N, C-alpha and C positions, 0 to 999 in steps of 0.2 A: 104697870109696863109690861110684862109681859101682853096683855092683855092689847095693848095699843100696837103692838109688832104682831099679832092677831090679827087685827082689822086690817094695817098696810098689806100684810101680805094679803089678805083677802082683797082687797083693790086693786093690787098690782098683780093678781091671778085673773082678775074680771075682765082688765085692760087686756091685759093678753090675750084674754081668749075672744074677748070682743071685737080686735083688731089682728088678730089671727100673728100674734107676736108670738115669742116661744118665750117661754118661763125663765126668765135669769138663775145660774147654777147659783147655789150656796158656797159656800168657802168649803163647808162639809162634803158635800157634792160636787168637787173638782172633775171639771170632763175628763171621760176617760174613753179612747179611741182603741177601740177591739180592732183589729187588721186580722185579718183570717187570709191565707195564700189561697184554697180554694175551692170551688163554686159550695160542693156539699159539707163543706169544713164550716163555712159562711152562714149556710144553711139553720146547721147544726145549731152553731151561737146563735145563730137568729132568738131560736126557740130558749136559748136557756136565760137571756137577758131580757127579751119578751120588751118593755116598752117603759124602761128605767129612762127618763126623762137625761139625766148626765150620762150618759152611753153612748155611742156612736161605732157599733159595727160595720169595717167597710170589708174591702173584698180588694186583695190587692191582682190578682190574675182576671184573666177575662173570662166572666161566668160560660162562654162559649166556648174555652179553651181545652178541657178534658184535664188528662192526667199531663202534668208538665215534665215529662222526661226528657227534652230537647229545648226545656224555651230560653228563648235571651232576653235577657232585663231590659227594662226601656227609663228611662227619666222619671216618668211617673212613677214607679214602682220606687225609686230612692224617695221621693218627695211623699208619696204614703207610708213609708217606715219611719221617717223622720217626725209626723208629725204622732207616730202608733206610742199608744201607753206600754201595749202588750200583740206581740204575736204569736197568733195561734197556727201551727202545721200541723200536717196529718201526718208527717214524721216515717221513717219505716224508710225512707233514703227516698222518698217521693219529691222531694223538694231539692234534688241537685244543686240547683242553684244558690240556693240560703249563704252559704259559704261566702261566696264574692260580695255578697248585697250585705251581708251585717258587717264584715271588715270594710265596705264603702261607709256605711252609714255613720260611721267614728262617735257612738254612742252606745253603751251597754242595754241594750232591749230586751227584755224577760220574754224567753222565749217560751210557750204553751204547746207543749209534745203531745198532743190528742190520743196518741199511741202506749203512751209511756205506761207500764204494769201489764198489760194485756199481754197474757203467757201464749191464748190459743193463735200464735202465728205460724203460718204458712209460708213455703218456701218456694219461689217459683224455680224452674228448671232446666239446665241447658240442653236442648237434643241435639246439637250441632255437631257433635264429636260421632266418628263410627266406631262402633264395637264388633264385637265375633259376628264372620259369617252374613256380614254386611247388612248386620241391624244396627239400629239407633240407638243409644246409652244416656240417660240422663243421668244427671247430677244436679247438687242446688246450686243457686250462683247467688241468692238472697231473698231477705225477708220480701215476699208479696204486698205492699205496701195500701194494697184497696180492700180495706177495712168496712170504706163505708158503702158501697155494696152490699152490704148482709145488714137490712135490721137487729141482728142480733150484736153486731160490731159496733156499729151505730149507736146502738143503746148504751157499750162499754164507753164510746167515743164522748157522748154527751155527758155521762159522769165525771169523766175527766175535766173536759170544759168546764163544767162546772165548780169540780172541788180545784182548779186552778184559776179561776177569777175571782172567787170567796176572799183569797187574801187580797187581793190584787186592788179589790174593790170592798172596803169591810162595808161601806155605806148600806152596800145590795146585795152581801155577803150570803147571807141567810138567804134569800129570794131566789140567789141563782141555783142554791144547794136546793131549795124546794120543785124551782124548776126543771131541775138535773133530773129529780126522782121522776115527776109525771112524764117527762117527754120520754126517758127511757124505760116507762112504765107501757108507755104508749107506743113507741119503737120492737118492746119485746112482744107484747100482741097481736101486733103485725106479723113476726118471726113466726109467732105459733101459728098463728093462720098461714104462712108458706110452709110451712114443717110440713103442718096437716096437708096439704095438697100435694108436697112430692110425694105422700103415702098413695095419692087417690091419682096419679098419673099414670098410665097405661106403657109408657117408655120413658125411661130418666136417663136415657144416652142422650150426649148432645154436641156438635161442634160450636166454642164461641170465636169472638175476635181476639181477644187476648185474658190474661190470666186478669181479667176484675170479676170475674162472676165466679171465681173459686171459693170464696168463701160462703157464697151465698148456695154454692151446689153442693158444699159441706151442711151447711145446716138444713139443706131441704133433701137431701139422700141421691141426689144427681151425679152424674159422672161425664164430667165432661173427657172425650174421645180426644180431639183434637183440636188445636189454636190455630187459627189462621195466621194471626200475626205473631209468632213465638218470640218475636224479637222486636220491641218499640221502634217506631219510626222505619218499619225494616218491611216491606213487600214480598210474599213467602216469594220463592223460582217457581219456574215450570213442574221441575222436579218435586219440590215440598208440596205442589198441589194434586201433583197425583199419588202421593204418598198420603197424604189430607184423604184422599178419596178410598184410595184401598182401604185404609183403616176405617174408615165411616163404615162401608160397606160391611169388615170384618166384626166390626164392632156393635152391628147394626144400629146406629144413632138416628132418632126418633126426630132430629131439627137442627139448621145450621143458626143461630143464630150472632146478627151481625150490632151494632151499635151506632146512634144516630149520628157518631160523626167521621165516623168511617163511610168511603165508600160501598154497595154493597152486591160490586160488580161478582168479585170473589168470593163471594160468600154465596149467591146465587147459583153461581157456575157450577160449584160444589155443588149442592144441594142436586140441581138437576141431572149431573151425573152421578148419584148416587140414589136419586130418587124419591127424596122427601122434600120437606118444605124448608124454606127462609122466613126470618122475620128478623123483625128487629128489637130488641131486650135492651132496656133502659138501664144503668146502674148507678143515673142519676149526679154523675161525672158532672155534666155539665147541664146549663137551665138556664131561664132566662133572667136578668137581674132582678127585674121589678118580681120574680115568682110568690105566689103566698107562701106563710110558712108550714103548710102541708102539702107543698108542694111535693116534699121525699114519699111522704106516705100514696099520694094522690099517684105520682108513677108507680111506683111499687106495686099497688092494686092493679096496675094498667099490666103489668111485666103476667099477673098473675091468667091477666085474663087469653095475654098473648100467650103463656104459657098451656095452657086447661087446651087452646083452639088447634094447637100444634101439635103437642105432644100427647092428646087425648086422655080421658079420664077410664076407670077400673070398671 
């Protein structure tokens, strides 16, 4: 009986391949829809799932959106969530819109927080309160959610996603765990390359667009002396720009780095006034929806070239 079943399955597979159709999903391999909130989480998850025929990995937010600090929900978002088997999130407060979305969904959807259990968390600073002698004070206002911009932290995320998906989809659980090990090792190797580069750079002080590169800077031994956009969605005032120029001069910053989805004008103005280079660094917060699975590594290696060219080497 099993022999007949195997032959039947063979001809079914042949027929599907010949006519460009998808193989039917068996009862044991019920279709799994993995919905990822942001582009970097989507890319990492794709490297965990790989080519499981019964699994569909989808992206909720637009691939070119970036960090969804002020994101407004769309009807399409609700439809995607209604179909989802599991929701994979960045966590650390990045998806502030999720509470309303999950309540409106009307059903309990497993939420896999990719940041869960990661202990090496940095905290963002609020530098808006004046202190004594006219100086600016800083205090923590919340966890920095931009783990994905550090290959070292992205490796932790990959393992978390693999461990979270395994019990949800036992059919492919062992594959997820194995893929997670392989991909996290690849990301850790990339992190080692970046760490080595940090030791070779002639200048390790920089101005960035916002706190997205704080984890990468920590990994590489770089110092972020100022951020153009200290608060999400708020452009700096003229006084704040003058303050950044002063700080960049005092700290002898080597370059100003903007990001792909932000206007470059303010960054270039600061760089011009300080007399240093302005360039674009990509945290891989955005990208093309049709990007290959190695897109993250490719972008990070381009960043390495940009850092060498702008900050110089010893």
